[in-house]
N, C-alpha and C positions, 0 to 999 in steps of 0.2 A: 503494499499500500504506499503511496506517495503522499507526503504530508501535503496540506493545501498550501503552505509558503512555498513549496518546492515546485519549480517549472523546469519541465522537463522537453528538451528539444531533440529530436531524431533527424539524422541524415543519412543518406544512402552510402554505402560503403563503395564510392566511386570516387573519380576525379573531381566531377561536378558536385557531388555531397560534399567532399571536404573543402572546396573551395567556398561553398554555401555555408559551411559550420565557420571557416574564417572570417568571412564577412560578419556574420551574425556576432561573433565573440569580438571582433572589432569595433562592432558599434555599440555593445552592452557593457563592456568593461569601463571602468573608471577608474581614476586614480585613487588608491587606498584599497581597490578591491583584491583578493586573493585569488590568482587564476592557477589550478592545478591541472598540469600536462601529465597525463597517466600513460602516452604513448610515445615516448623517445624523442619527440621533436617539440620544439618552441612553436609559438604561433608563426605563420608564413607572412602575415600582415601585422601592421603596428597593433599594439595592443596597450592600454594606458595602464594596465593592473599590475601587481607584483607577481611575476612568473616563478613557479616552482614546477621544475621538470623530472618526471619519473624516468630514468634510462636503464633499460634492463636488456636491449640488443647488442650484444658482443660485436654483432657483424657492422654496426655501425662506427665502432670505435677501435677495432682490430684490423690491421692491414692484412686480410685474409682473403686467399684466393676465392673466386666465385665459380672455378671450373667446375662443371658438372651440374650447376644450377639452371633450371628453365632460364630461356632469356627474358622472360616476364618478370621473373624474381631478380635476376642480376641488374635488370635496368631498374626495378623499384629500389633495391638496396644502393645502387649507385647514387640514385637523385637524393634518397634520405641522406646519405652521407654529406652530400654537397648540401643539403638543406640544413643540417645540424650545425656544420662549421660556419656557413654564412651567416646562421640567424642567432648563434649562441654568442653570449656576450657576459660581462663580468656582473652585470645586474641580476641576472637569471640565476636563482639556487638550483643546484642540481643534486639529487637525491638517487644513491644507488644502493645497493644492498650488501656488497661484501668489498673488502680489502683490495682484492685482484682486479674487480670492476672498475674501483676507484683508480686504481694505477692505469689501467687500460683509457680511462676517461681523462686523466690528467695528461698523457701521453698524446692523444689525439685532440685534445680542444685547448690543452695549456690552461685550463681552470682547475681550482680544487672542488670537490664535491663532498657532501655530506652521507657518511654510511648511516643506513635508517633501515634494519630489518625489521620486517611485518611483526615479528613475534619471536621469543624464543623457546625452544623445547626444552623439557627437562632431560637429564641425562640418565637415561634407564641403562641398565649393563645387558649388552647384547648377548641373547640366550639361544642354543642350540635345543630347543624343546623337542620333547619326543614327538610331538602331533605336528611338529612342523616338517613333514615329509615331501613337500610337493616341488622340491628343487629350488630353481633361480629364477629370479624375477628382474625384470628390466622393463618398467612402466614409461614408456617414451613413445612420441609420435616418430616418424621415420625422416626427419630431417636429416641432410647428408651430416652433419656436426654430431649427430647422436652415434654415430659409428656402426649402425646394425650390420652393416656387408662384412666388417673385420671379425664381431660377435659370432655372426654365422659360420664364417670360414673356421673360427677357433672351436664352435660345437661340431664340426664336422671332423675336424682333426680328433676332438675328444672320443667321438663315437668310434672313429676308424681305430683308434688306440685302445678301445675294450670299456671307456668310460661313457655309461649311459645315463647320465644327470637330466632331468627334464629342465628346458629352459621355457619359461613364459614371457610372452610378449603381448603389447597392445598396439599393434602396426595396424593402421587403417591408411589408404589411401595412395600408398607409394607403391606403384605397380612392379617396378624394379625389385624392392623389398619384399614383396609379397610373392613374385613368382620364385625368387630363391627359397624363400620358407617352403613353398609348395614342393619345390625340388627337392629339398632335404628331407620334408617329411616323407616323400615317397620313397626314398633311399632309407628310410627307417631310422633318422636322426630324432630325437625325442624333443620336438617344439611344439609348442601350443600357443597358437595365435589366439587371443582373445578379441582382439579387435578394439572398438572404443568401449571402454566401460565406465558407469556410473560410479559415483563415489562410494557408495555402499559396496559394490561389487568390487572395487579396486582394494577395500578397506579389506575384505574377506580373503583378497588373495595375498597382501601382505601378511595376514594372519596364519596361513597355510603354508606359506616359502620359507626355506631354510636359509636363505641370504639373498640379499640385494647384489646385483650384479650390474654396473654401470659405467661402460666403456666410452662415453661422450669425452670427446677431445675440447669443446668449448662450451661454457656455461656462464652465465651472469649470475645465477643464484644455485640452481640445483635442486629443486624443493624435494623431490622425491628421496634424495640424502636424508633430509630432514624428517619425511615420514618414515622411512626405515628406521631412523633412530628412535622416534617416538615409540615405534611399536617393539623396539628391543632387537631389531633384526641386523645380524652382523652384515657389513658393508665391504664388499669387493669392488675396488672403484680404479679409474685411472689414477697414475701419480700425477696429479695435476693442482695447481694453486686453488681453484675452485672449489675441489673437494675438502682441501684442509680448512677452507674459509669457514665451513659450516660443520664439521665432522672430523674425528680420527678413525679412518677406515681399520677394518681388521687386515685386510691385504690390500695391496694396490699392484698395477701392472701398466706397462707401456701401451698406452691404447693405439699406439701406431704399429 
């Protein structure tokens, strides 16, 4: 329910919709207003309010290759990188969630940022409970940096060497990754792809699995690491700064 003093404006997820939103914001904001930008980018048009930008997309502040991305995604990221650098200035307060993201933003933009995690989980002791028998879990969509192909190749090697641990995935929509999963399943490799899961379904899967495995080589935060930690689940993850920003893993590996 929306409070009667709250006005909600909706815009189409398109270039025209974005421009309409920009023009509306520019006309509405007054000096002294607080403008929260939760989508990585400051306003494109002049805005009289005090700006706070939440930045969480590492591709906008890391000089990373976009090889393998669809042309549309490469163009969007290139334009957003330019947008962020041209429109950012020292009057804008920048919010990030981890020290490694803070360093990346400083290197890219030349401005300091404030680390403001959403919340802190308690520190339960990881536990290999007897009821946790469902193998390893990697809850992630299949963007390139999540590193599914490398994980699948590793699971194939394990299978061929006589190690038959289950791998649980939540891939939905990436044709190449889905085809590779199907091929490995036909070859007898123990992989279960659940597709998109609701919150309750994913929570149940966390409770059943023996460990979280997290091969991503790029994250601004890594929320599943905190979810696994809250569940007392042992974490096996890439040896990357973003991992140790939020947790101490049981084991690490080179994600490449």
